[in-house]
Kinemage of the C-alpha trace (Angstrom):
@kinemage 1
@onewidth
@group {chain A} dominant
@subgroup {mainchain}
@vectorlist {calphas} color= white
{ca met a 1} P 2.916 36.970 15.972
{ca thr a 2} L 4.420 33.503 15.829
{ca val a 3} L 4.356 31.427 12.715
{ca arg a 4} L 3.770 27.747 13.141
{ca thr a 5} L 6.353 25.705 11.312
{ca ile a 6} L 5.988 22.137 10.272
{ca asp a 7} L 8.813 19.674 9.980
{ca arg a 8} L 7.838 18.150 6.629
{ca ser a 9} L 10.633 15.570 6.764
{ca ser a 10} L 9.106 13.911 9.830
{ca leu a 11} L 5.712 13.838 8.095
{ca glu a 12} L 7.234 12.314 4.987
{ca asp a 13} L 8.938 9.604 7.038
{ca lys a 14} L 5.754 8.899 8.942
{ca phe a 15} L 3.386 8.822 5.979
{ca asn a 16} L 5.462 8.003 2.943
{ca ile a 17} L 2.717 5.704 1.758
{ca pro a 18} L 2.947 6.197 -2.023
{ca asn a 19} L 6.635 5.275 -1.934
{ca leu a 20} L 5.929 2.246 0.253
{ca ala a 21} L 3.308 1.100 -2.248
{ca tyr a 22} L 5.724 1.572 -5.118
{ca asp a 23} L 8.441 -0.344 -3.237
{ca leu a 24} L 5.947 -3.152 -2.645
{ca phe a 25} L 5.194 -3.255 -6.365
{ca val a 26} L 8.907 -3.457 -7.213
{ca leu a 27} L 9.449 -6.178 -4.609
{ca ser a 28} L 6.455 -8.110 -5.982
{ca glu a 29} L 7.786 -7.749 -9.506
{ca arg a 30} L 11.203 -9.061 -8.449
{ca his a 31} L 9.671 -12.090 -6.765
{ca ile a 32} L 7.193 -12.814 -9.546
{ca thr a 33} L 9.751 -12.567 -12.339
{ca asn a 34} L 12.152 -14.857 -10.478
{ca pro a 35} L 11.735 -18.306 -12.090
{ca lys a 36} L 12.695 -19.918 -8.771
{ca ile a 37} L 9.535 -18.458 -7.271
{ca val a 38} L 7.151 -18.406 -10.228
{ca glu a 39} L 7.856 -20.675 -13.155
{ca asp a 40} L 6.952 -19.357 -16.598
{ca cys a 41} L 4.037 -21.765 -16.906
{ca met a 42} L 2.570 -20.403 -13.634
{ca met a 43} L 3.035 -16.717 -14.468
{ca lys a 44} L -0.436 -16.141 -15.955
{ca ile a 45} L -2.234 -17.974 -13.182
{ca tyr a 46} L -0.356 -16.678 -10.152
{ca gly a 47} L 2.129 -13.988 -11.114
{ca ala a 48} L 0.050 -11.692 -13.285
{ca pro a 49} L -2.776 -11.229 -10.740
{ca ile a 50} L -0.265 -10.412 -8.006
{ca leu a 51} L 1.377 -7.744 -10.155
{ca arg a 52} L -2.022 -6.372 -11.184
{ca ile a 53} L -3.130 -6.038 -7.561
{ca ala a 54} L 0.189 -4.450 -6.515
{ca gly a 55} L -0.202 -1.929 -9.349
{ca glu a 56} L -3.794 -1.196 -8.335
{ca ile a 57} L -2.643 -0.510 -4.778
{ca cys a 58} L -0.177 2.094 -6.105
{ca glu a 59} L -2.862 3.776 -8.227
{ca ile a 60} L -5.460 3.830 -5.450
{ca ile a 61} L -3.032 5.337 -2.935
{ca asp a 62} L -1.782 7.882 -5.427
{ca asn a 63} L -5.346 8.924 -6.282
{ca ala a 64} L -6.398 9.137 -2.624
{ca asn a 65} L -3.353 11.222 -1.818
{ca phe a 66} L -4.534 13.986 -4.163
{ca ile a 67} L -8.137 14.130 -2.964
{ca asn a 68} L -9.020 17.220 -0.944
{ca leu a 69} L -9.506 16.267 2.691
{ca phe a 70} L -11.454 19.422 3.568
{ca asp a 71} L -14.282 19.052 1.073
{ca glu a 72} L -17.016 16.798 2.514
{ca glu a 73} L -17.745 14.815 -0.656
{ca gln a 74} L -14.092 14.444 -1.530
{ca arg a 75} L -13.234 13.442 2.052
{ca ile a 76} L -15.701 10.541 1.811
{ca glu a 77} L -14.118 9.456 -1.475
{ca arg a 78} L -10.621 9.735 -0.007
{ca lys a 79} L -11.555 7.534 2.944
{ca arg a 80} L -13.212 5.036 0.591
{ca gln a 81} L -10.023 4.896 -1.474
{ca gln a 82} L -7.910 4.399 1.655
{ca his a 83} L -10.087 1.489 2.765
{ca leu a 84} L -9.998 0.061 -0.747
{ca ala a 85} L -6.187 0.118 -0.614
{ca ile a 86} L -6.287 -1.854 2.655
{ca leu a 87} L -8.666 -4.346 1.056
{ca lys a 88} L -6.332 -4.721 -1.928
{ca thr a 89} L -3.383 -5.422 0.397
{ca arg a 90} L -5.442 -8.236 1.924
{ca asn a 91} L -6.143 -9.546 -1.573
{ca leu a 92} L -2.429 -9.405 -2.319
{ca leu a 93} L -1.615 -11.399 0.816
{ca thr a 94} L -4.179 -14.013 -0.157
{ca arg a 95} L -2.678 -14.375 -3.639
{ca ile a 96} L 0.811 -14.704 -2.184
{ca phe a 97} L -0.331 -17.410 0.225
{ca ile a 98} L -2.011 -19.266 -2.638
{ca leu a 99} L 1.182 -18.993 -4.676
{ca asn a 100} L 3.171 -20.310 -1.734
{ca thr a 101} L 0.964 -23.400 -1.459
{ca arg a 102} L 1.724 -24.178 -5.114
{ca lys a 103} L 5.404 -23.304 -5.047
{ca asn a 104} L 6.987 -23.446 -1.606
{ca thr a 105} L 8.872 -20.145 -1.501
{ca ser a 106} L 11.761 -19.706 0.916
{ca asn a 107} L 10.629 -18.386 4.284
{ca asn a 108} L 13.056 -15.460 4.105
{ca lys a 109} L 11.702 -14.148 0.782
{ca leu a 110} L 8.122 -14.765 1.824
{ca ser a 111} L 8.498 -13.105 5.234
{ca cys a 112} L 10.135 -10.032 3.662
{ca trp a 113} L 7.280 -9.765 1.172
{ca ile a 114} L 4.611 -10.217 3.845
{ca ser a 115} L 6.338 -7.715 6.157
{ca ser a 116} L 6.268 -5.104 3.391
{ca ile a 117} L 2.531 -5.607 2.946
{ca glu a 118} L 1.860 -5.495 6.680
{ca glu a 119} L 3.908 -2.304 7.014
{ca leu a 120} L 1.855 -0.723 4.244
{ca gln a 121} L -1.388 -1.809 5.930
{ca thr a 122} L -0.247 -0.248 9.203
{ca lys a 123} L 0.688 3.006 7.461
{ca leu a 124} L -2.666 3.094 5.661
{ca arg a 125} L -4.527 2.725 8.960
{ca ser a 126} L -2.369 5.480 10.468
{ca trp a 127} L -3.121 7.683 7.466
{ca ile a 128} L -6.854 7.265 8.019
{ca lys a 129} L -6.488 8.145 11.710
{ca ser a 130} L -4.298 11.121 10.827
{ca asp a 131} L -6.947 12.404 8.416
{ca glu a 132} L -9.606 12.059 11.125
{ca asn a 133} L -7.433 14.025 13.563
{ca arg a 134} L -6.753 16.714 10.957
{ca ile a 135} L -10.476 17.101 10.341
{ca lys a 136} L -11.166 17.445 14.071
{ca lys a 137} L -8.448 20.111 14.382
{ca gly a 138} L -9.358 21.796 11.105
{ca ser a 139} L -5.703 21.609 10.148
{ca asp a 140} L -4.579 21.709 6.527
{ca val a 141} L -1.130 20.149 7.129
């Protein structure tokens, strides 16, 4: 009898979504608390909502990650949470673009921030597809 082994490190690299979300929150916090990007008088209007959304993304992903994929009702909730996280990343991008119209942020900082969000969106979509494939195979990996 052969035992199937799984290389967990490759899975963690491929779907390290909670850590990506946390890194995005930290990056957002660094940018928002930088007075060159967000002046103190603009913090409540622009900075606070961005940090709130980034925090919500972390919570949603963390919650979805612990929902049982192989229970029908929970699987529906997990997928809903995954889609909600994608929606929140879109909201975050919108807020960042609005902030940039008010305070012209350097292209390098802005592109790094946007790239982090786009990477997270891509990983979230891959996570959804991976879940669908796992369901089809009946695999509990």
